[in-house]
C-alpha positions, 0 to 999 in steps of 0.5 A: 488395482481392479479389486480396489477400484469398486471401493473408490468410486470405480477408479484407482491409480498408483505408482511403484518402484521395483526394489533395487531398480530405478524403474517406476511403473504407473497404473490405473484401473477403472471398474465397471461395477458389474461383478461380485466381489469374488468374481472381481478378484478373478477379474483382477488376476485375469487382467494382470495376466493379460497385461503381463503377457504383453511385456516387455512393452512399455505401456498396455491397455487391457479391457477385461470382463469387469475392468480396464487396466492400464500401466506405463513407464511414464507418469501418464496419470497426472497428464490425464487428470482434469482437476486437482481433486482427482489428483489428490484422490489418485495419490491417496488411493495409491498410498493407502490401497495401491501398495499391495497390488503394485508389489504383486504386479512387480514381482510377476513382472520381474520374473516374466520373460519377453514375448513377441507381439504386434504393436499399434502406436507402440502399444501391444495388440494380439491381432485376431484378423482385421487390421484397422486404420489407427485413427479409427480405433482405440486399443486393447490387448487382444482385440480392437475397440472401435469408435462409434462413428466407425460403426455408424458409417459402416451401417449407414447409421444403423439403417433398417436395411442393414439389419440381419436380425434381432432378439431379446438382447438387441439387434444384429447389423451387417456393416461395410468398412471403408476398405470394403470388408464386411462385418457383423455388429451385435448391438446390445441394449443394456438394461440392468446387470443381466444385459451388461453381464451378457456382453462381458461374458461374450468378450471373456469367452472370446478372449479364452477360446479361438478356433476355426469353428468359432465365429471370429471376434474382431472388437467392441464399442461402448457408449453410455447406454449401449454396447456393440460387439463386432464379428466377422460376417458370414454370408450364409447366415445361420443354419436354421435359415437354410435347414428349415426352409423347404427350398433352401435346405436342398442346398445341403446335400449329405457331404455338406451336412456331415461337414457341419456336424463335424465342424460343430463337434470340433468347435465344442470339443475345443470349448470343453478342452479349454486350458482355463477350464471347460467353457459350456456354451449352454445354447447350442442350436441351429440358430447359433451355428453360422455358415460361411460361403462354403457352408463351414460352420462356426459356433456363435452367441456366447452370451450364456456361456459359463466356465465350469468353475463357476457353479450355476444352476440358473436355467437359461437356453432354448427349450427343445435343446435343454438337457433334462438334468439342466431343466431339473435345476442340477449344476451344469456340466459339459454334458448339457452341450452334448445333449444339445449337440445330439438334438442338432445332429438329428435336426440336420439329418431329418431337416426338421426342427425339434420344437416343430416336429409333428407327431401323429394323432395316436401317439405323442412323439418328439424328434428324438423319440421318433429317431429312437423308434426307427433306430430300434426297428432298424428303419433309420431311412425314414428319419432322413430328409427326403430332399437331401442329395448324395445320401450315404445311408449307412454312414447317416445311420452311424451319425444318427447312432451318435446323436442318440448316444448324445441325447440319452436321459442319464448324463453320465451315459452320454459321451464327451465331445472328444469321444463324439469327434472320434466316433464321427471320424473313425468308422471302425469305432464300435459304439454302445447301444444308446439307452432311451432318451428323456421324456419317453414314458413307455419304451423298450430299451436295448439290453445293456452291454457289459463293456463300458469303455469305447472300443474300435473293432473291425467287425463282429467276427473280427479276431482282434479288438483295438482300444480307441486312442483319442490321441491317435485318431485320424483327422 
């Protein structure tokens, strides 16, 4: 249905009967016309899978990246039509275009088992944390669609006092629901296809990936000119607000900074290990890492994220965090996130923003080249933020080592996030020496090791070596 909707002015409807059964299923699809024809087909498949996962419920609404899909076991179509012209269009569409799609859906329905889900007004919802009054919320299959009036009340009509920040996409507001719970509302100003795609991209990613180190998505709201995404509110805001403030960063001792590094690594590993294909964030930076009251990190802002299956060479992101091969226009891989993570690690340890690193007048240095120089000369203590308390210099040096492995110039030399997590958690992992970072013209490199695999050893004079098994790493 969703695939046919763009051809029929963005709307199609149909009905069908399963062979050998009296059960009649009625369905409608509304297309937002934001996707290419190929992506529209993928959208249909995803929407149908989501709808089918809600069986055996008798009616379902699905809001997907590019369409709204609905089915029920009663004839809601005629009831919803406002005039005879729409009724005629619906029937013609059902006869001419609906047969193939509905038969495909019925085949899958016939082979699908039951699944326990929550329901609201008898319609299934996969809840993601926040339970709302049914009178204030419209429905979807895995999140809630808020009424605009609810968001207006929560923000006092989007009063400037409640604004948390703004960017090229729009603004972020803090809101308080009537029951006292706090939310963050991202308000998009849709201007053309790119703006719409960013909104739908975020929704699509959040539907595929949920993790303790990813910000929790609660729902959305659409008006004729704007879109709103609703998230959990995190009291300590973004990492850059604390890390790069001379006074506030004193709150971040080494245990807190280490926990932030590990949490971001876990979140990225989850994205890259997604069952439907790796999700590449493409904009990992301190400003996109949110902190809760206990300084636990959550990755946010998936507007630029891409599934690896979608080949893309378009360059988007934040300068200073972008991998060299990405800047050169090469196809994106998970290793662009690994590079950005390495930059973030060095920023967290040094307390210095990469883009604002001040080099000496004699030599031009970046934060990465500065860390590389001191790592080679075994003076890594000069990289560490002097305001950081409870320092464990030996452990910090290990983490700097990991950061430099992540920022190597050649992408194939960078570890995967699974390997990064293992290196951060297992202190007995012997790591290879990093090769030089990018953008260094004159530097001496370490002699390359002959071993290409990651290993775990007790010490240099140990009698045995233990291969690193990622399936058995400690947590």
